[in-house]
C-alpha positions as CSV (number, residue, x, y, z in Angstrom):
1,M,119.5,121.8,122.0
2,C,117.6,124.5,120.5
3,N,117.2,125.1,116.9
4,G,119.0,128.1,115.5
5,E,122.5,129.1,114.8
6,I,125.0,128.6,117.5
7,I,127.2,131.6,117.6
8,P,130.6,131.1,119.4
9,K,132.8,133.6,121.5
10,D,135.5,135.3,119.4
11,S,138.1,132.9,120.5
12,F,139.1,129.2,120.1
13,K,136.2,126.9,121.0
14,D,136.7,124.7,123.9
15,E,137.8,121.0,123.6
16,C,136.3,118.3,125.7
17,G,136.5,117.1,129.2
18,V,137.1,113.5,130.4
19,F,136.6,112.1,133.9
20,G,136.8,108.6,135.5
21,I,136.6,107.0,138.9
22,Y,137.7,103.6,140.2
23,G,136.4,102.5,143.4
24,D,132.8,103.3,144.8
25,Q,132.4,106.1,147.0
26,D,129.6,107.9,149.0
27,P,127.4,109.4,147.6
28,G,127.9,106.9,144.9
29,I,130.2,106.7,141.8
30,S,127.7,108.2,139.2
31,R,127.0,111.1,141.4
32,L,130.7,111.8,141.9
33,T,131.3,111.6,138.3
34,Y,128.3,114.0,137.8
35,Y,130.0,116.5,140.0
36,G,133.3,116.1,138.4
37,L,131.7,116.7,134.9
38,Y,129.9,119.7,136.3
39,A,133.3,121.1,137.3
40,L,134.6,120.4,133.7
41,Q,131.6,121.9,132.0
42,H,133.6,124.9,130.7
43,R,135.3,122.4,128.3
44,G,132.2,121.3,126.6
45,Q,128.5,122.2,126.6
46,E,127.0,120.4,123.6
47,S,126.5,116.9,125.1
48,C,127.7,114.8,128.1
49,G,127.5,111.3,129.3
50,I,128.3,108.8,132.1
51,A,129.1,105.1,131.7
52,V,129.5,102.7,134.9
53,S,130.7,99.2,135.1
54,T,128.7,96.9,137.2
55,G,131.3,94.2,136.9
56,K,129.5,92.3,134.5
57,N,128.2,94.9,132.0
58,I,128.6,98.7,131.3
59,E,125.6,100.8,131.7
60,F,125.3,104.3,130.4
61,H,123.4,107.4,130.0
62,K,124.3,110.4,127.6
63,G,122.4,113.2,126.0
64,M,122.5,116.6,124.3
65,G,122.9,119.6,126.6
66,L,124.5,120.6,129.9
67,V,125.3,118.1,132.7
68,A,122.6,119.4,134.9
69,E,120.0,119.1,131.9
70,V,121.0,115.5,130.9
71,F,121.1,113.9,134.4
72,S,118.6,113.7,137.2
73,D,118.5,111.9,140.4
74,E,116.5,109.1,138.9
75,I,119.0,108.6,136.2
76,L,122.0,108.7,138.5
77,E,120.4,106.0,140.7
78,T,120.3,103.6,137.7
79,L,124.2,103.9,137.2
80,Q,125.4,101.8,140.0
81,G,128.9,100.2,139.9
82,G,132.5,100.6,141.0
83,I,134.2,102.1,137.8
84,S,133.0,105.2,135.9
85,C,133.8,107.0,132.7
86,G,132.4,110.4,131.9
87,H,132.6,113.0,129.2
88,V,131.5,116.5,128.4
89,R,131.7,117.4,124.7
90,Y,132.3,120.4,122.3
91,S,132.5,119.0,118.7
92,T,135.9,119.6,117.2
93,S,135.3,116.7,114.9
94,G,132.1,115.1,113.9
95,Q,128.6,116.8,114.0
96,S,126.8,118.0,117.0
97,N,124.2,115.2,117.6
98,I,123.5,112.4,120.0
99,S,125.2,109.6,118.2
100,N,128.4,111.6,118.7
101,A,128.0,112.0,122.3
102,Q,130.4,110.2,124.7
103,P,131.5,108.1,126.3
104,L,131.4,105.6,123.4
105,V,130.3,102.3,124.6
106,V,131.3,99.2,122.4
107,K,130.9,95.5,122.9
108,Y,133.5,93.0,121.5
109,W,134.7,89.5,122.2
110,N,136.5,90.4,125.3
111,G,133.6,92.3,127.0
112,N,132.6,95.9,127.0
113,L,134.4,99.0,126.6
114,A,133.7,102.7,127.4
115,L,136.0,105.4,126.0
116,A,136.0,109.2,126.5
117,H,138.3,111.3,124.4
118,N,139.7,114.7,124.4
119,G,141.6,115.7,121.3
120,N,141.8,115.1,117.6
121,L,143.5,112.7,115.3
122,V,145.3,114.1,112.2
123,N,145.2,110.7,110.4
124,A,141.5,110.0,111.1
125,E,140.1,110.2,107.6
126,E,142.8,107.9,106.3
127,L,142.2,105.3,109.2
128,R,138.5,105.5,108.7
129,K,138.6,104.7,105.1
130,E,141.0,101.8,105.6
131,L,138.8,100.3,108.4
132,E,135.7,100.6,106.2
133,R,137.3,98.9,103.4
134,E,138.0,96.1,105.9
135,G,134.2,95.9,106.7
136,T,134.1,98.2,109.7
137,I,130.7,99.9,109.9
138,F,130.9,103.2,111.8
139,Q,128.1,104.5,114.0
140,T,129.4,107.9,114.6
141,S,131.4,110.6,112.8
142,V,134.0,111.2,115.7
143,D,137.7,110.3,115.7
144,S,137.0,108.6,119.1
145,E,135.3,105.6,117.5
146,I,138.3,104.9,115.4
147,I,140.3,104.6,118.6
148,A,137.8,102.4,120.2
149,N,137.6,100.3,117.0
150,L,141.2,99.8,116.9
151,I,141.7,98.8,120.5
152,S,138.9,96.2,120.5
153,R,140.3,94.7,117.1
154,L,143.9,94.5,118.4
155,D,143.0,93.1,121.9
156,Q,144.1,89.5,122.2
157,G,143.5,89.1,125.8
158,N,145.9,92.0,127.0
159,I,144.2,95.3,126.7
160,V,147.5,97.3,127.5
161,E,149.3,95.7,124.5
162,A,146.3,96.4,122.4
163,I,146.4,100.2,123.5
164,K,150.1,100.3,122.8
165,K,149.6,98.8,119.2
166,A,146.7,101.3,118.6
167,M,148.9,104.2,119.8
168,K,151.6,103.3,117.2
169,I,148.8,103.7,114.6
170,V,146.8,106.8,115.4
171,K,148.5,110.1,115.1
172,G,147.4,113.3,116.8
173,A,146.1,114.5,120.2
174,Y,144.4,112.4,122.8
175,A,143.7,112.2,126.4
176,L,141.5,109.1,127.0
177,V,139.7,107.7,130.0
178,L,138.7,104.2,129.2
179,A,136.6,101.7,131.3
180,T,136.3,98.0,131.0
181,R,134.3,95.7,133.3
182,T,137.2,95.5,135.8
183,Q,139.7,98.3,134.9
184,L,139.9,102.1,134.6
185,I,142.6,103.4,132.2
186,G,144.1,106.8,131.5
187,I,146.1,107.4,128.3
188,R,147.9,110.4,126.8
189,D,149.5,110.7,123.4
190,P,153.2,110.6,123.2
191,N,153.4,114.3,122.7
192,G,151.1,115.1,125.6
193,I,149.1,117.8,123.8
194,R,146.0,117.3,125.8
195,P,146.1,117.4,129.7
196,L,145.1,114.5,132.0
197,S,145.6,114.4,135.7
198,L,145.5,111.6,138.3
199,G,143.9,112.2,141.7
200,K,142.9,110.3,144.8
201,K,139.9,110.2,147.1
202,G,140.0,107.9,149.9
203,N,141.0,104.5,148.3
204,S,139.6,105.6,145.0
205,L,141.7,106.7,141.9
206,I,140.4,109.3,139.6
207,F,141.3,110.8,136.1
208,S,140.2,114.1,135.1
209,S,141.1,116.7,132.2
210,E,141.7,119.3,135.0
211,S,142.4,119.2,138.6
212,C,139.5,121.6,139.5
213,A,137.3,118.5,139.3
214,F,139.4,116.9,142.1
215,N,138.7,120.1,144.4
216,T,134.9,119.9,143.6
217,I,134.6,116.3,144.9
218,G,137.1,116.5,147.8
219,A,139.8,114.6,146.0
220,Q,143.7,115.1,146.0
221,L,145.7,115.8,142.9
222,L,148.5,113.2,142.7
223,R,150.2,114.0,139.4
224,D,149.8,114.5,135.7
225,V,149.5,111.5,133.5
226,E,152.8,111.6,131.4
227,P,153.1,111.8,127.8
228,G,152.8,108.3,126.2
229,E,151.7,106.8,129.4
230,I,149.1,104.2,130.1
231,V,147.9,104.1,133.6
232,V,145.9,101.1,134.6
233,V,143.8,100.9,137.7
234,D,142.2,97.7,138.9
235,E,141.9,95.4,141.8
236,D,145.7,95.1,142.1
237,G,146.2,98.8,142.4
238,L,147.9,101.1,139.8
239,Q,150.2,100.1,137.2
240,S,152.0,102.4,134.8
241,Y,153.2,101.6,131.2
242,F,154.8,103.6,128.4
243,V,154.3,103.1,124.6
244,D,157.6,102.4,122.6
245,L,157.4,105.6,120.7
246,P,159.5,109.1,121.0
247,R,157.9,111.0,123.8
248,K,158.0,114.9,124.0
249,D,156.1,117.2,126.5
250,K,154.2,119.5,124.2
251,L,151.1,120.5,126.3
252,C,148.7,122.9,124.4
253,I,149.6,126.4,125.5
254,F,146.1,127.6,125.2
255,E,145.3,125.6,128.4
256,Y,147.0,128.4,130.2
257,I,145.7,131.1,128.1
258,Y,142.0,130.3,128.1
259,F,140.8,126.6,128.3
260,A,141.6,125.6,131.8
261,R,139.6,126.9,134.8
262,S,141.7,129.4,136.9
263,D,141.6,127.1,139.9
264,S,143.3,124.1,138.1
265,N,146.8,123.2,138.3
266,I,148.6,121.6,135.2
267,R,152.3,120.5,135.4
268,G,152.7,122.1,138.8
269,K,151.5,125.5,137.7
270,N,148.5,127.2,138.9
271,I,146.4,128.7,135.9
272,Y,145.4,131.8,137.9
273,M,148.9,132.7,138.8
274,A,150.2,132.0,135.1
275,R,147.5,134.4,133.8
276,R,148.1,137.0,136.3
277,R,151.8,136.9,135.6
278,A,151.1,137.1,131.9
279,G,149.4,140.3,132.5
280,E,152.3,141.8,134.5
281,I,154.6,140.9,131.7
282,L,152.1,142.3,129.2
283,F,152.5,145.7,131.1
284,S,156.3,145.6,130.9
285,E,156.2,144.9,127.2
286,H,153.3,147.3,126.3
287,P,152.7,150.0,128.9
288,A,149.8,152.4,128.6
289,K,148.8,155.7,130.1
290,A,145.3,155.1,131.3
291,D,142.7,155.7,134.2
292,V,141.4,152.3,134.6
293,V,142.1,148.8,133.5
294,I,139.0,146.5,132.7
295,S,138.9,142.9,131.2
296,V,136.7,140.9,128.7
297,P,135.1,138.6,131.3
298,D,135.9,136.0,132.3
299,S,139.1,134.7,130.7
300,G,140.7,138.1,130.4
301,T,140.1,139.0,134.1
302,S,143.3,137.3,135.7
303,A,145.7,139.0,133.2
304,A,143.9,142.3,133.6
305,M,144.4,142.2,137.3
306,G,148.0,141.5,136.9
307,Y,148.4,144.2,134.3
308,A,146.8,146.7,136.6
309,Q,148.8,145.8,139.6
310,A,152.1,146.2,137.5
311,A,150.9,149.5,136.2
312,G,149.7,150.9,139.4
313,I,146.3,151.6,137.6
314,P,143.1,150.7,139.3
315,F,141.3,147.5,138.0
316,A,137.6,147.9,137.7
317,E,134.6,145.8,136.4
318,G,133.8,147.8,133.3
319,L,132.0,145.0,131.4
320,V,129.3,142.8,132.9
321,K,128.8,139.4,131.8
322,N,125.4,137.7,131.6
323,R,126.0,134.5,133.6
324,Y,123.0,132.9,131.9
325,V,124.8,132.9,128.6
326,G,127.4,130.3,128.1
327,R,130.3,130.2,125.8
328,T,127.9,129.6,122.9
329,F,124.3,130.7,122.6
330,I,121.6,131.0,119.8
331,Q,121.4,134.0,117.8
332,P,117.9,134.3,115.8
333,K,119.2,136.4,112.9
334,Q,122.5,137.7,111.6
335,S,121.0,141.2,111.5
336,M,120.8,141.0,115.2
337,R,124.4,140.6,115.7
338,K,124.8,143.6,118.0
339,I,122.1,142.3,120.2
340,G,124.0,139.2,120.6
341,V,126.9,141.1,122.1
342,A,124.6,142.9,124.4
343,L,123.1,139.6,125.6
344,K,126.6,138.5,126.6
345,L,128.4,141.7,127.7
346,N,127.3,145.2,128.7
347,V,129.3,148.4,129.7
348,L,129.2,149.9,133.1
349,E,129.0,153.4,131.9
350,N,129.6,155.1,135.3
351,I,132.9,153.3,135.6
352,V,134.3,154.1,132.2
353,R,132.7,157.4,131.0
354,G,135.3,160.0,130.3
355,K,138.2,157.8,131.1
356,R,141.2,156.2,129.4
357,V,140.8,152.6,129.5
358,V,143.0,149.6,129.1
359,L,140.8,146.6,127.8
360,V,142.5,143.2,128.4
361,D,141.6,140.0,126.6
362,D,143.1,136.6,126.6
363,S,143.3,136.3,122.7
364,I,141.9,137.5,119.4
365,V,140.9,135.2,116.7
366,R,138.7,137.1,114.2
367,G,138.4,140.3,116.1
368,T,134.6,140.5,115.7
369,T,133.5,140.6,119.4
370,I,136.4,143.1,120.3
371,T,135.1,145.4,117.4
372,E,131.8,145.4,118.9
373,L,132.8,145.9,122.5
374,V,135.0,148.9,121.5
375,E,132.1,150.4,119.7
376,K,130.0,150.0,122.9
377,L,132.8,151.5,125.0
378,R,133.0,154.5,122.6
379,I,129.1,154.9,122.8
380,A,129.5,154.8,126.7
381,G,131.9,157.9,126.6
382,V,135.2,156.3,126.9
383,S,137.9,158.7,125.8
384,E,140.6,156.3,124.8
385,V,140.6,152.4,124.4
386,H,144.1,150.8,124.6
387,L,143.8,147.0,123.9
388,R,146.1,144.6,125.5
389,V,146.1,140.9,124.7
390,S,147.7,138.4,127.0
391,S,148.8,136.0,124.2
392,P,150.6,136.4,120.8
393,P,148.7,136.9,117.5
394,V,147.0,133.6,116.5
395,T,148.3,133.0,113.0
396,Y,147.8,129.3,112.2
397,P,144.9,126.9,112.7
398,C,145.0,123.9,115.2
399,Y,144.5,120.3,114.4
400,F,144.7,118.8,117.7
401,G,141.2,119.3,119.3
402,I,140.4,122.9,119.2
403,D,138.0,124.3,116.6
404,T,139.8,127.1,114.9
405,P,139.0,129.1,111.8
406,S,141.0,128.6,108.5
407,K,144.0,130.8,108.3
408,K,142.5,133.5,106.0
409,E,139.9,134.0,108.8
410,L,142.8,134.7,111.4
411,V,143.1,138.4,111.8
412,G,146.6,137.9,113.1
413,A,147.6,136.0,110.0
414,N,146.4,138.5,107.5
415,L,147.0,142.1,109.0
416,S,149.9,143.8,110.5
417,I,149.6,145.0,114.0
418,N,148.8,148.6,112.8
419,E,146.2,147.3,110.5
420,I,144.6,145.3,113.3
421,Q,144.6,148.4,115.4
422,K,142.8,150.3,112.7
423,K,140.4,147.4,112.1
424,L,139.4,147.2,115.7
425,G,139.0,150.9,116.2
426,V,141.5,151.1,119.3
427,D,143.8,153.8,120.1
428,S,146.6,151.4,120.6
429,I,147.1,147.6,120.9
430,G,149.8,145.4,122.3
431,Y,150.1,141.5,122.2
432,L,152.2,139.6,124.8
433,S,155.2,138.1,123.2
434,L,155.7,134.3,123.0
435,Q,158.8,134.7,125.1
436,G,156.7,136.6,127.7
437,L,154.0,134.0,127.6
438,I,156.5,131.2,128.3
439,E,158.1,133.2,130.9
440,A,154.7,133.6,132.6
441,I,154.0,130.0,132.6
442,G,157.5,128.5,133.0
443,K,159.0,125.2,131.6
444,E,161.0,126.9,128.7
445,D,159.7,125.6,125.3
446,N,157.8,122.4,126.4
447,Y,154.5,123.5,124.8
448,C,152.5,123.1,121.5
449,E,152.4,126.7,120.4
450,A,151.8,126.0,116.8
451,C,148.8,128.5,116.6
452,F,151.4,131.2,117.1
453,S,154.4,129.9,115.3
454,G,153.1,127.3,112.8
455,S,155.6,124.7,114.4
456,Y,153.5,121.7,114.8
457,P,154.7,118.8,117.0
458,I,153.1,116.3,114.5
459,D,153.3,116.2,110.7
460,I,150.0,117.4,109.3
461,P,148.7,115.6,106.2
462,K,148.6,117.9,103.3
463,E,144.9,117.2,102.5
464,R,144.0,118.4,106.0
465,S,146.3,121.3,105.9
466,K,144.7,122.5,102.6
467,M,141.2,122.2,104.1
468,A,142.2,124.4,107.2
469,F,143.7,126.9,105.0
470,A,141.0,127.2,102.6
471,K,137.6,126.2,104.1
472,E,134.6,128.4,103.4
473,D,131.9,126.9,105.7
474,F,132.3,129.0,108.9
475,H,129.8,130.8,111.3
476,V,130.0,134.5,111.7
477,E,131.1,135.1,115.2
478,I,130.0,137.9,117.6
C-alpha cells in the first residue's frame, strides 16, 4: 500500500469477498483459489489471503494489496493441499493493516481453523469486551476474530454444534468460509444479508461470495447457501444443517445495485438483467427529453442502457474511465480534488457537446463526484444535464458490512429532491422508487433495504446507532 490519503468513490464502499474449495483440482487448489479471488477483486482491494489445509496443518499467505500483487507462482507452489479458504478485504470494521488481513488462522485444542468473513457484527464491541474480561487476547481489530474465538472456545468435539452456539451469540451480517484440517464449511447468518453461493467443478465443491468466480474457474453454480444454513463438505460429501433461530431472507439490496459483478447470479437473478430492467423502469418513472444517454462507468452502465432502450434515445460512451484507477486511489492533496476526478473519469467532448444529456448513475451518497462530473460536462459544452439514479435516495447508514457515512453526510437524508438538484447543478433529477427497484429485481420484499427506509432486519445497539449518526472522522470523497 502506498502512503497517502485513500479517496473512495462517491458511493458505498465495497464489502469483502470469500472463496473456498474442497478437493484438489488441476492446476492446483491454491491457483484455482487465486483465480477465484481475482474474480472477486471488485469486492475488496486492500488485502487478500489464501489458507490451504494439508490434512495435518493449515498453511497460509496473505498481504496488503491486490491479488496479483500479493501472490506469485513461487508462493502459490508452497500452498499445497486439498482444502482452501480465501479472502479479499475492504475494511468495514478494523483498520487497514496486515494484522487484519484474512483468512484468520487460529490454533486451538482441536486443531487449526481458517476463517474468511464478509459482513459486520452489530454486537462486536460488547462481545469483545466480555471476552477480554475473561482473558482473551485479541491479535486484530476485526469482528471476524470474535467469531473464530467463539467457535474455537465452544468446540467440544463437534464443530457444527460449536458454530450453532456461536451463531446464537453473534448478531449481525456474516457469510463465512471456514476451513479445518478435514472440512470446508460455508455459513450464512439467519437473515441472509450477505451472499454466499455453492458451486461444483468435477468432484470439488466450492463456496464463493458471487457466482462470477465459478465462471472464471470453469465451475458450475449449484445454489445459494440459505439464510441460517451451515454447509459442511468433507470426505463423506455434503451435509446441510440449520441453526435453531428465526430465519429471514433479507439479502442486501445493494448487491443488485452496485456491489455484485454484472455476470453474477444471486437468488436466480442475473445482476446485469436486474440493472438493465431498473433503467427501463427508471425511464417510465422519470422520462427526460434528451439527445443522448450516458452513464457513470461502470456501475451505472447497465441501467443507462436500459434507460436508453426504453426511451428510444441513443446510448453513448460520454465518460471514459481510467482502467488503471480502481475503486480507491491515492490523492496527494485536498487542493487537487478535481485532478482526482480527472484521473478516474474524462468527458468525450465530441459525443456530448451541444447536446441534452441524460446521465445515469447507480446511487448518490454525498454527491461530491456527481457535482464534479456535471461541472466537467458543462465545460465540455453540454446544453442540459438530466441526472437519473437507478436506486432510491440513500437516507440511512448501514451496519452490516458496508462502510457508509453518518446520516448527516448523506445528501439524500438532509436535502429535498429539489435541493439536491440545485446542489448538484443539474437541470432535472429523478431517483428510481423502491417499488420500482424491487420490481426490477423481483422477490417482493425479501431484501434488506434499510439504507433507503431505515427498517433494519436486526435491532441496532443504541451506542453504535449514535456513532453512525454523529461521527465526524470521515474522508472527503471525490
